[in-house]
C-alpha positions as CSV (number, residue, x, y, z in Angstrom):
1,X,-40.6,87.6,146.1
2,X,-44.2,87.6,147.2
3,X,-45.9,91.0,147.3
4,X,-46.7,90.7,151.0
5,X,-43.2,89.6,152.0
6,X,-41.6,92.3,149.8
7,X,-43.8,95.1,151.2
8,X,-43.2,94.0,154.8
9,X,-39.4,94.0,154.5
10,X,-39.5,97.4,152.7
11,X,-41.7,98.9,155.4
12,X,-39.3,97.6,158.1
13,X,-36.3,99.1,156.3
14,X,-38.0,102.4,156.0
15,X,-38.7,102.5,159.7
16,X,-35.0,101.6,160.4
17,X,-34.0,104.5,158.1
18,X,-36.3,107.0,159.9
19,X,-35.0,105.9,163.3
20,X,-31.2,106.0,162.4
21,X,-31.6,109.4,160.8
22,X,-32.5,110.8,164.2
23,X,-28.9,110.3,165.2
24,X,-27.7,113.2,163.1
25,X,-29.0,115.3,166.0
26,X,-26.1,115.2,168.5
27,X,-28.6,115.4,171.4
28,X,-29.8,111.8,170.7
29,X,-28.3,109.4,173.2
30,X,-28.1,105.7,173.8
31,X,-31.9,105.2,173.9
32,X,-32.1,106.2,170.3
33,X,-29.5,103.6,169.3
34,X,-31.3,100.9,171.4
35,X,-34.5,101.8,169.5
36,X,-32.8,101.4,166.1
37,X,-31.3,98.0,167.1
38,X,-34.7,96.8,168.0
39,X,-36.2,97.7,164.6
40,X,-33.2,96.3,162.8
41,X,-33.4,93.1,164.7
42,X,-37.0,92.7,163.6
43,X,-36.0,93.2,160.0
44,X,-33.1,90.7,160.2
45,X,-35.3,88.1,161.8
46,X,-38.0,88.6,159.1
47,X,-35.4,88.5,156.4
48,X,-34.0,85.2,157.8
49,X,-37.4,83.6,157.7
50,X,-38.1,85.0,154.3
51,X,-34.9,83.5,152.7
52,X,-35.5,80.2,154.4
53,X,-39.2,79.8,153.5
54,X,-40.2,82.1,150.7
55,X,-37.3,82.5,148.3
56,X,-37.6,79.9,145.5
57,X,-35.2,78.9,142.8
58,X,-31.5,78.4,142.6
59,X,-29.4,81.3,144.1
60,X,-26.3,80.0,142.4
61,X,-24.6,82.9,140.6
62,X,-26.8,85.5,142.3
63,X,-24.6,88.2,143.9
64,X,-27.6,89.8,145.7
65,X,-27.4,87.2,148.5
66,X,-23.7,88.2,149.1
67,X,-24.6,91.9,149.1
68,X,-27.4,91.2,151.6
69,X,-25.1,89.5,154.1
70,X,-22.4,92.2,153.6
71,X,-24.9,95.0,154.3
72,X,-26.1,93.2,157.4
73,X,-22.6,92.8,158.7
74,X,-21.8,96.5,157.9
75,X,-24.9,97.8,159.7
76,X,-24.0,95.8,162.8
77,X,-20.4,97.1,162.7
78,X,-21.4,100.7,162.3
79,X,-23.9,100.4,165.1
80,X,-21.2,99.2,167.5
81,X,-19.1,102.1,166.5
82,X,-21.9,104.6,167.0
83,X,-22.3,103.2,170.5
84,X,-18.6,103.9,171.1
85,X,-19.0,107.4,169.7
86,X,-21.9,108.1,172.1
87,X,-19.8,106.9,175.1
88,X,-16.9,109.0,174.0
89,X,-19.3,112.0,173.8
90,X,-20.5,111.4,177.3
91,X,-17.0,111.2,178.6
92,X,-15.8,114.3,176.8
93,X,-19.0,116.3,177.4
94,X,-18.8,117.4,173.7
95,X,-20.4,116.0,170.6
96,X,-18.4,114.4,167.8
97,X,-20.6,115.2,164.8
98,X,-18.1,114.0,162.2
99,X,-18.0,110.5,163.6
100,X,-21.8,110.3,163.9
101,X,-22.2,111.4,160.3
102,X,-19.6,108.9,159.0
103,X,-21.2,105.8,160.5
104,X,-24.9,106.9,160.0
105,X,-24.2,107.7,156.3
106,X,-22.7,104.2,155.9
107,X,-25.8,102.6,157.6
108,X,-28.2,104.6,155.4
109,X,-26.3,103.5,152.3
110,X,-26.4,99.8,153.5
111,X,-30.2,100.1,154.1
112,X,-30.6,101.4,150.5
113,X,-28.7,98.5,149.2
114,X,-30.7,96.1,151.3
115,X,-33.9,97.4,149.6
116,X,-32.4,96.6,146.2
117,X,-30.8,93.2,147.1
118,X,-33.9,91.8,148.9
119,X,-36.0,92.9,145.9
120,X,-33.7,91.0,143.5
121,X,-33.1,87.8,145.5
122,X,-35.1,85.7,143.1
123,X,-33.0,86.6,140.0
124,X,-32.1,83.3,138.6
125,X,-28.5,82.1,138.1
126,X,-28.7,82.2,134.3
127,X,-30.1,85.7,134.2
128,X,-27.4,86.8,136.6
129,X,-24.7,85.2,134.6
130,X,-25.8,86.9,131.5
131,X,-25.8,90.3,133.2
132,X,-22.9,90.0,135.6
133,X,-20.2,87.8,133.9
134,X,-17.8,90.7,133.8
135,X,-18.0,90.8,137.6
136,X,-17.1,87.1,138.1
137,X,-14.0,86.6,140.2
138,X,-10.8,85.6,138.5
139,X,-10.9,82.0,139.6
140,X,-14.5,81.4,138.4
141,X,-13.6,82.9,135.0
142,X,-10.6,80.6,134.8
143,X,-12.6,77.6,135.7
144,X,-15.2,78.4,133.0
145,X,-12.6,78.9,130.4
146,X,-10.8,75.6,131.3
147,X,-14.0,73.6,131.3
148,X,-14.5,74.7,127.7
149,X,-10.9,74.2,126.6
150,X,-10.6,70.6,128.0
151,X,-13.2,69.4,125.5
152,X,-11.0,70.4,122.6
153,X,-7.5,69.7,124.0
154,X,-7.6,66.0,123.2
155,X,-8.0,64.3,119.8
156,X,-11.6,63.1,119.2
157,X,-12.9,60.8,116.5
158,X,-14.4,62.7,113.6
159,X,-18.2,62.4,113.3
160,X,-19.6,60.8,110.1
161,X,-23.0,62.4,110.3
162,X,-22.8,65.8,108.5
163,X,-25.5,67.2,110.7
164,X,-23.7,66.2,113.9
165,X,-20.4,67.5,112.4
166,X,-21.8,70.9,111.6
167,X,-23.3,71.1,115.1
168,X,-20.0,70.2,116.6
169,X,-18.2,72.9,114.6
170,X,-20.8,75.4,115.6
171,X,-20.5,74.4,119.3
172,X,-16.7,74.7,119.1
173,X,-16.9,78.2,117.6
174,X,-19.4,79.3,120.3
175,X,-17.2,77.9,123.0
176,X,-14.1,79.7,121.6
177,X,-16.0,83.0,121.7
178,X,-17.0,82.4,125.3
179,X,-13.5,81.4,126.2
180,X,-12.2,84.6,124.6
181,X,-14.7,86.7,126.6
182,X,-13.6,85.0,129.8
183,X,-10.0,85.6,128.9
184,X,-10.6,89.3,128.5
185,X,-12.3,89.6,131.9
186,X,-9.5,87.6,133.5
187,X,-6.8,89.8,132.0
188,X,-8.8,92.9,133.2
189,X,-8.5,91.6,136.8
190,X,-4.9,90.5,136.4
191,X,-3.9,94.0,135.1
192,X,-5.6,95.6,138.1
193,X,-3.4,93.4,140.3
194,X,-0.3,94.1,138.3
195,X,-0.7,97.8,138.6
196,X,-0.2,97.7,142.4
197,X,2.4,94.9,142.3
198,X,6.2,95.1,142.2
199,X,7.8,96.1,138.9
200,X,8.9,92.5,138.2
201,X,5.4,91.2,138.7
202,X,4.0,94.0,136.5
203,X,6.2,92.9,133.7
204,X,5.6,89.2,134.1
205,X,1.8,89.5,134.4
206,X,1.7,91.7,131.4
207,X,3.7,89.2,129.3
208,X,1.6,86.3,130.5
209,X,-1.6,88.2,129.8
210,X,-0.4,89.0,126.3
211,X,0.4,85.3,125.6
212,X,-3.0,84.2,126.9
213,X,-4.7,86.8,124.7
214,X,-2.6,85.7,121.7
215,X,-3.4,82.0,122.3
216,X,-7.1,82.7,122.8
217,X,-7.2,84.6,119.6
218,X,-5.5,81.8,117.7
219,X,-7.9,79.2,119.2
220,X,-10.9,81.3,118.3
221,X,-9.7,81.9,114.7
222,X,-9.1,78.2,114.2
223,X,-12.6,77.3,115.4
224,X,-14.1,80.1,113.2
225,X,-12.1,78.8,110.2
226,X,-13.3,75.2,110.8
227,X,-16.9,76.4,111.1
228,X,-16.8,78.6,108.0
229,X,-15.2,75.9,105.8
230,X,-17.1,73.0,107.3
231,X,-13.8,71.0,107.7
232,X,-12.4,70.2,111.1
233,X,-8.6,70.1,111.5
234,X,-8.7,68.3,114.8
235,X,-5.0,68.2,115.4
236,X,-4.4,71.9,114.9
237,X,-7.3,72.8,117.1
238,X,-6.1,70.5,119.8
239,X,-2.6,72.0,119.7
240,X,-4.0,75.5,120.0
241,X,-6.3,74.5,122.8
242,X,-3.3,73.0,124.6
243,X,-1.3,76.2,124.1
244,X,-4.2,78.2,125.5
245,X,-4.6,75.9,128.5
246,X,-0.8,76.1,129.3
247,X,-0.7,79.9,129.0
248,X,-3.8,80.4,131.2
249,X,-2.2,78.1,133.9
250,X,1.0,80.1,133.8
251,X,-0.9,83.3,134.3
252,X,-2.9,81.7,137.1
253,X,0.2,80.6,138.8
254,X,1.9,84.0,138.6
255,X,-1.2,85.8,139.8
256,X,-1.2,83.5,142.9
257,X,2.4,84.2,143.6
258,X,1.9,87.9,143.1
259,X,-0.9,88.0,145.6
260,X,1.3,86.2,148.2
261,X,4.1,88.6,147.7
262,X,1.7,91.5,148.0
263,X,0.5,90.2,151.3
264,X,4.1,90.3,152.8
265,X,4.9,93.7,151.2
266,X,1.6,95.4,152.1
267,X,1.4,94.4,155.8
268,X,5.1,95.2,156.2
269,X,4.5,98.6,154.7
270,X,1.5,99.2,157.0
271,X,3.9,98.7,160.0
272,X,6.5,100.9,158.4
273,X,4.2,103.7,157.3
274,X,1.7,103.6,160.3
275,X,-0.9,106.3,160.8
276,X,0.9,107.5,163.9
277,X,4.0,108.2,161.8
278,X,1.9,109.8,159.1
279,X,0.1,112.0,161.7
280,X,3.5,113.1,163.1
281,X,4.8,114.0,159.6
282,X,1.6,115.9,158.8
283,X,2.0,118.0,161.9
284,X,5.7,118.6,161.3
285,X,5.5,119.6,157.6
286,X,3.4,122.0,155.6
287,X,0.4,120.6,153.8
288,X,1.9,121.3,150.4
289,X,5.2,119.6,151.2
290,X,6.3,117.3,148.4
291,X,7.7,114.7,150.8
292,X,4.4,114.6,152.7
293,X,2.5,114.1,149.4
294,X,4.8,111.2,148.6
295,X,4.2,109.6,152.0
296,X,0.4,109.9,151.5
297,X,0.7,108.5,148.0
298,X,2.5,105.4,149.5
299,X,-0.4,105.0,151.9
300,X,-2.9,105.2,148.9
301,X,-1.0,102.5,147.1
302,X,-1.1,100.3,150.1
303,X,-4.9,100.8,150.4
304,X,-5.2,99.8,146.7
305,X,-3.0,96.7,147.4
306,X,-5.3,95.8,150.4
307,X,-8.3,96.0,148.1
308,X,-6.7,93.5,145.6
309,X,-5.5,91.2,148.4
310,X,-9.0,91.1,149.9
311,X,-10.6,90.6,146.5
312,X,-8.6,87.5,145.7
313,X,-8.8,86.2,149.3
314,X,-12.6,86.4,149.4
315,X,-12.8,84.5,146.2
316,X,-10.4,81.8,147.4
317,X,-12.5,80.7,150.4
318,X,-15.4,78.3,150.4
319,X,-16.6,79.3,153.9
320,X,-19.5,81.7,153.6
321,X,-18.9,83.3,157.0
322,X,-15.2,83.9,156.2
323,X,-16.0,85.4,152.8
324,X,-18.5,87.8,154.3
325,X,-15.9,88.8,157.0
326,X,-13.3,89.6,154.3
327,X,-15.8,91.5,152.2
328,X,-16.9,93.5,155.3
329,X,-13.3,94.4,156.1
330,X,-12.7,95.5,152.5
331,X,-15.9,97.6,152.6
332,X,-14.9,99.3,155.8
333,X,-11.4,100.1,154.5
334,X,-13.1,101.4,151.3
335,X,-15.2,103.8,153.4
336,X,-12.2,104.8,155.6
337,X,-10.1,105.4,152.5
338,X,-12.2,108.5,151.7
339,X,-11.8,110.3,155.0
340,X,-9.0,109.0,157.2
341,X,-6.2,111.1,155.7
342,X,-8.3,114.4,155.8
343,X,-9.1,113.6,159.5
344,X,-5.3,113.4,160.2
345,X,-4.7,116.6,158.3
346,X,-7.4,118.4,160.2
347,X,-6.6,120.6,163.2
348,X,-6.2,119.3,166.7
349,X,-9.9,120.3,167.3
350,X,-10.9,117.1,165.4
351,X,-8.5,114.7,167.2
352,X,-11.2,112.6,168.7
353,X,-12.8,111.9,165.3
354,X,-9.4,111.1,163.9
355,X,-8.6,108.6,166.7
356,X,-12.0,106.9,166.3
357,X,-11.3,106.4,162.6
358,X,-7.8,105.3,163.3
359,X,-8.8,102.6,165.7
360,X,-11.5,101.5,163.3
361,X,-8.8,101.2,160.6
362,X,-6.5,99.1,162.7
363,X,-9.3,96.8,163.9
364,X,-10.3,96.1,160.3
365,X,-6.6,95.5,159.3
366,X,-6.4,93.0,162.2
367,X,-9.6,91.2,161.2
368,X,-8.5,91.0,157.5
369,X,-5.1,89.7,158.5
370,X,-6.7,87.0,160.7
371,X,-9.0,86.0,157.8
372,X,-6.0,85.7,155.5
373,X,-4.3,83.4,158.0
374,X,-7.3,81.1,157.7
375,X,-7.5,81.3,153.9
376,X,-3.9,81.0,152.8
377,X,-2.1,77.6,152.7
378,X,1.1,77.5,154.7
379,X,3.3,75.9,152.1
380,X,2.8,78.5,149.3
381,X,3.1,81.3,151.8
382,X,6.4,80.1,153.2
383,X,7.8,79.4,149.7
384,X,6.8,82.9,148.8
385,X,8.7,84.3,151.8
386,X,11.7,82.2,151.0
387,X,11.8,83.6,147.5
388,X,11.7,87.2,148.8
389,X,14.4,86.4,151.4
390,X,16.6,84.7,148.7
391,X,16.2,87.7,146.4
392,X,17.1,90.1,149.3
393,X,20.2,88.1,150.3
394,X,21.4,88.1,146.7
395,X,21.1,91.9,146.5
396,X,22.8,92.7,149.8
397,X,25.7,90.4,148.9
398,X,26.4,92.9,146.0
399,X,25.3,96.1,147.8
400,X,24.7,96.1,151.5
401,X,21.4,97.9,152.5
402,X,20.3,97.8,156.1
403,X,16.8,99.1,155.2
404,X,16.1,96.1,152.9
405,X,17.1,93.7,155.7
406,X,14.8,95.5,158.1
407,X,12.0,95.1,155.6
408,X,12.6,91.4,155.1
409,X,12.7,90.8,158.8
410,X,9.4,92.7,159.2
411,X,7.9,90.3,156.6
412,X,9.4,87.4,158.7
413,X,7.3,88.6,161.6
414,X,4.2,88.0,159.5
415,X,5.3,84.3,159.2
416,X,5.5,84.1,163.0
417,X,2.0,85.6,163.3
418,X,0.7,83.2,160.7
419,X,1.7,80.2,162.8
420,X,0.3,81.7,166.0
421,X,-3.2,81.4,164.5
422,X,-4.9,78.4,166.2
423,X,-5.7,76.4,163.0
424,X,-2.1,76.9,161.7
425,X,-0.5,75.8,164.8
426,X,-1.7,72.3,164.0
427,X,0.3,72.3,160.9
428,X,3.5,72.2,162.9
429,X,2.5,69.3,165.1
430,X,4.4,66.1,164.3
431,X,2.5,63.0,163.0
432,X,3.5,59.5,162.3
433,X,3.2,60.0,158.5
434,X,5.7,62.9,158.4
435,X,9.4,62.3,157.8
436,X,10.1,66.0,158.4
437,X,10.0,67.6,161.8
438,X,8.3,70.9,160.8
439,X,8.1,72.2,164.4
440,X,11.9,71.8,164.8
441,X,12.5,73.8,161.6
442,X,10.1,76.5,162.8
443,X,11.8,76.8,166.2
444,X,15.1,77.2,164.4
445,X,13.6,79.8,162.2
446,X,12.3,81.8,165.2
447,X,15.7,81.7,166.9
448,X,17.5,82.7,163.7
449,X,15.1,85.5,163.1
450,X,15.9,86.9,166.6
451,X,19.6,86.7,165.9
452,X,19.3,88.5,162.6
453,X,17.2,91.2,164.4
454,X,19.8,91.5,167.1
455,X,22.8,91.8,164.8
456,X,21.0,94.5,162.8
457,X,20.7,96.6,165.9
458,X,24.4,97.0,166.1
459,X,25.0,96.9,162.3
460,X,27.2,100.0,162.5
461,X,29.8,98.2,164.7
462,X,29.7,94.8,162.9
463,X,31.4,93.7,159.7
464,X,28.7,93.5,157.0
465,X,30.0,90.1,155.9
466,X,29.0,88.7,159.3
467,X,25.5,90.1,158.9
468,X,25.1,88.6,155.4
469,X,26.3,85.3,156.8
470,X,23.5,85.4,159.4
471,X,20.9,86.0,156.8
472,X,22.3,83.2,154.6
473,X,21.8,80.9,157.6
474,X,18.2,82.1,157.9
475,X,17.8,81.5,154.2
476,X,19.0,77.9,154.6
477,X,16.6,77.3,157.5
478,X,13.7,78.7,155.6
479,X,14.5,76.5,152.6
480,X,14.4,73.4,154.7
481,X,11.2,74.6,156.4
482,X,9.5,75.3,153.1
483,X,10.6,71.8,151.8
484,X,9.1,70.2,154.9
485,X,5.8,72.0,154.5
486,X,5.6,71.3,150.8
487,X,6.1,67.6,151.3
488,X,3.0,67.4,153.4
489,X,1.2,69.8,151.1
490,X,1.8,67.7,148.1
491,X,0.8,64.5,149.9
492,X,-2.6,66.0,150.9
493,X,-3.1,68.3,147.9
494,X,-6.7,67.8,146.6
495,X,-7.4,66.9,143.0
496,X,-7.3,70.2,141.0
497,X,-10.2,71.3,138.9
498,X,-7.9,72.7,136.3
499,X,-6.5,69.8,134.4
500,X,-4.4,71.0,131.4
501,X,-2.6,68.5,129.3
502,X,0.9,68.5,130.6
503,X,2.3,67.6,127.2
504,X,1.9,71.3,126.3
505,X,5.4,72.0,127.7
506,X,6.8,69.5,125.2
507,X,5.2,71.0,122.2
508,X,6.6,74.1,120.5
509,X,3.1,75.4,119.8
510,X,3.4,79.2,120.4
511,X,6.3,79.9,118.1
512,X,4.4,78.9,114.9
513,X,1.2,80.8,115.5
514,X,0.3,83.1,112.7
515,X,-0.8,85.9,115.0
516,X,0.0,89.6,114.6
517,X,1.9,90.4,117.8
518,X,1.2,94.1,117.4
519,X,-2.5,93.4,117.0
520,X,-2.4,91.3,120.2
521,X,-0.7,94.2,122.0
522,X,-3.3,96.6,120.8
523,X,-6.0,94.3,122.1
524,X,-4.2,94.2,125.5
525,X,-4.0,98.0,125.5
526,X,-7.8,98.2,124.9
527,X,-8.5,96.1,128.1
528,X,-9.1,98.4,131.1
529,X,-8.0,97.1,134.5
530,X,-11.0,95.9,136.6
531,X,-11.4,98.4,139.5
532,X,-13.1,96.7,142.3
533,X,-15.8,98.4,144.4
534,X,-17.1,96.4,147.3
535,X,-19.9,98.6,148.7
536,X,-19.2,102.3,149.0
537,X,-16.9,103.5,146.2
538,X,-18.7,105.4,143.4
539,X,-22.1,104.3,144.8
540,X,-23.5,107.4,146.5
541,X,-23.5,111.1,146.6
542,X,-23.1,110.8,150.3
543,X,-19.4,110.1,150.0
544,X,-18.7,112.0,146.7
545,X,-17.7,115.3,148.3
546,X,-14.9,113.7,150.3
547,X,-13.8,110.5,148.6
548,X,-10.5,110.3,146.9
549,X,-10.5,109.4,143.2
550,X,-9.2,106.0,142.3
551,X,-5.4,106.4,142.4
552,X,-3.5,106.0,139.2
553,X,-1.8,103.0,140.7
554,X,-5.1,101.1,140.1
555,X,-6.4,102.9,137.1
556,X,-3.4,103.5,134.9
557,X,-2.1,100.3,133.3
558,X,1.6,100.6,133.7
559,X,2.4,96.9,133.3
560,X,2.1,96.4,129.6
561,X,5.1,95.3,127.7
562,X,5.8,96.0,124.0
563,X,6.3,92.7,122.0
564,X,8.5,94.5,119.5
565,X,12.0,95.9,119.8
566,X,12.9,97.8,116.7
567,X,12.4,101.6,116.7
568,X,10.4,101.4,113.5
569,X,7.9,99.0,115.0
570,X,7.6,101.0,118.2
571,X,6.9,104.2,116.2
572,X,4.3,102.3,114.2
573,X,2.7,100.9,117.3
574,X,2.6,104.3,119.0
575,X,0.8,105.8,115.9
576,X,-1.7,103.0,115.9
577,X,-2.3,103.3,119.6
578,X,-3.0,107.0,119.2
579,X,-5.5,106.3,116.5
580,X,-7.2,103.6,118.6
581,X,-7.5,105.8,121.7
582,X,-8.4,109.0,120.0
583,X,-12.1,108.2,120.3
584,X,-11.7,107.9,124.0
585,X,-10.4,111.4,124.6
586,X,-7.2,112.6,126.2
587,X,-8.0,111.4,129.6
588,X,-7.7,107.8,128.7
589,X,-4.4,108.3,127.0
590,X,-3.1,110.2,130.0
591,X,-4.1,107.3,132.4
592,X,-1.9,104.8,130.4
593,X,1.2,106.9,131.1
594,X,0.8,107.9,134.7
595,X,3.3,106.7,137.4
596,X,2.6,104.5,140.3
597,X,2.6,107.5,142.7
598,X,0.7,110.7,142.1
599,X,2.8,113.8,142.0
600,X,0.3,115.6,144.2
601,X,-2.0,114.0,146.7
602,X,-5.6,114.6,145.8
603,X,-6.6,114.2,149.4
604,X,-4.3,117.2,150.3
605,X,-5.8,119.3,147.6
606,X,-9.3,118.4,148.7
607,X,-8.5,119.1,152.3
608,X,-7.3,122.6,151.5
609,X,-10.9,123.5,150.6
610,X,-12.3,122.2,153.8
611,X,-12.8,124.2,157.0
612,X,-12.7,122.6,160.3
613,X,-15.5,123.6,162.7
614,X,-15.1,120.8,165.2
615,X,-15.0,121.3,169.0
616,X,-11.7,121.2,170.9
617,X,-10.8,117.8,172.4
618,X,-11.7,117.9,176.0
619,X,-10.4,114.6,177.3
620,X,-8.7,111.3,176.5
621,X,-10.1,109.0,173.9
622,X,-13.4,107.2,174.4
623,X,-13.9,104.1,176.5
624,X,-12.7,101.0,174.8
625,X,-15.3,98.6,176.2
626,X,-19.0,98.7,175.4
627,X,-21.3,99.5,178.4
628,X,-24.6,98.8,176.7
629,X,-25.4,95.1,177.2
630,X,-28.7,95.6,175.5
631,X,-27.1,96.7,172.2
632,X,-24.3,94.1,172.3
633,X,-26.8,91.3,172.8
634,X,-29.0,92.5,170.0
635,X,-26.1,92.9,167.6
636,X,-24.8,89.4,168.5
637,X,-28.2,87.9,167.7
638,X,-28.3,89.7,164.4
639,X,-24.8,88.6,163.5
640,X,-25.8,85.0,164.4
641,X,-28.8,85.2,162.2
642,X,-26.7,86.5,159.3
643,X,-24.1,83.7,159.8
644,X,-26.6,80.9,160.0
645,X,-28.5,82.3,157.1
646,X,-25.4,82.5,154.9
647,X,-24.5,78.9,155.9
648,X,-27.9,77.4,155.2
649,X,-29.0,79.5,152.2
650,X,-25.8,80.6,150.5
651,X,-23.4,77.7,150.9
652,X,-24.1,76.3,147.4
653,X,-23.5,79.7,146.0
654,X,-20.1,80.3,147.6
655,X,-18.7,76.8,147.4
656,X,-18.0,77.5,143.7
657,X,-15.6,80.3,144.4
658,X,-12.5,78.1,145.2
659,X,-10.3,76.7,142.6
660,X,-8.2,73.6,143.4
């Protein structure tokens, strides 16, 4: 960055900070916000020109460009909400200081991050990779590992030149170490996902992770042995590379399936445990009520699930604008996570602030859901719902449970919403190449979904066998619909980047590995789940006094499985684990044993120490529509600059995030 360009951007950001801080004074009105928008527009315009003309070098692998776009999007979003707050204050005739403080704090934090990110835009890709490899997304780490493995998964002619042979053995050893490092980072992210998933997925991901770690260790040991002895056992190394490629692919497949299942479960739970219902329970029960704490803990788990869904979704898309949208939604939810429950628990004097945050929450959920509709492929999504439906029908045949059927129908509504999205409607349109009429199957599905919903309404007067029969018919329709979508999906499926040798399934490689399973388990226990922070979490003292700690559902790894069964081996493993973790103190041991839900809500405890000094609500909620055309026009221009900039300057960076 040139000195003049850097100084100019820094001065403009300082001016923006000075102007936005005036808003803490509740007497400041719309003119103050107009003034801030003008200064911020000048900064965004200068930043656009700077990135287009002055930034040199390859931005590939540089995360600062993504942070820059994310902060621009967040400042625009918070400014629009500040405008709504001002209009609500004018209507009510009373200030809403809590809402002002919430959005101004977020803007100030984004301005601070813009200073850092614009200063570091010229960090090269190699430097960034050396510093930030642990923050690579799961799919990038997987691709890096597979690129190394494929060079050793096939038999190669031995080199006659001793110098070349020695160099080849050294390169193989170095590659195996990098693969092992990538594997550890992948497992860290997979465990974070597992900790908020269903118990079946927890167990499966843990088992797959342990197998990947075992095969990675075996591959590294073989490469090290060859390098130290100077003799290359090509066939053994190839077998172990094939085993590693196969186990990585199985982990990848199950991670994908887990994310899809979480999408259905999470959005269904958000309808079931809405903020309106949570507010009603809070007002009905005492603040130290155990059932209320359990309800809030469920909400916390869903917030953690949303974070994981957004993380994997943002890394699956190769559209810069869409990726920024997902990250912006995640950042907003991250900020709301620290204050929305305390706002519901507050007295009726703070109802307007609570309603502002609640509408903000639902708007971000809606935008995230829309982005997911654009990112997720139809065929895997429908197959995932079919699997959930099939599992539900199998359970209710043995033990009828109306609540489970209500949940699966709520997930079915998500499928209907998915195909209402414009780009997904095209998938149902018949073409000459198709032998399946997907639109016909979809119409039958809609009709049967309504019938299942109707029969559940009068479940008390209907024989349960008739209800089960309806759901079996729905299952059959869904199976045919999934088959029809998968036929087209397979016909148009692009060539995958991950190309493991499929002969791995025919080779009994894993059973003969001379690896200590207990040692592999200990290595797995030493890997901490990767806790994602998009923008606000653990970043600033501004939010420290009111943020909730990361819930144990994300931090405590409950998904690990013991590879041994005998009591003697379990006791030995427990003793070894205690010795391993003794250096980390009691807190880390405690985190590995905590349950998915907290016994007591941290938010409730924190709220007991707070005192509400807000004014009484004087009228209905603020106006929905913006009345300031000047602000809206300025923000639209800033958003357009950010979008264009991301497309022209960041496309090469982001195109590498999609696998397959």
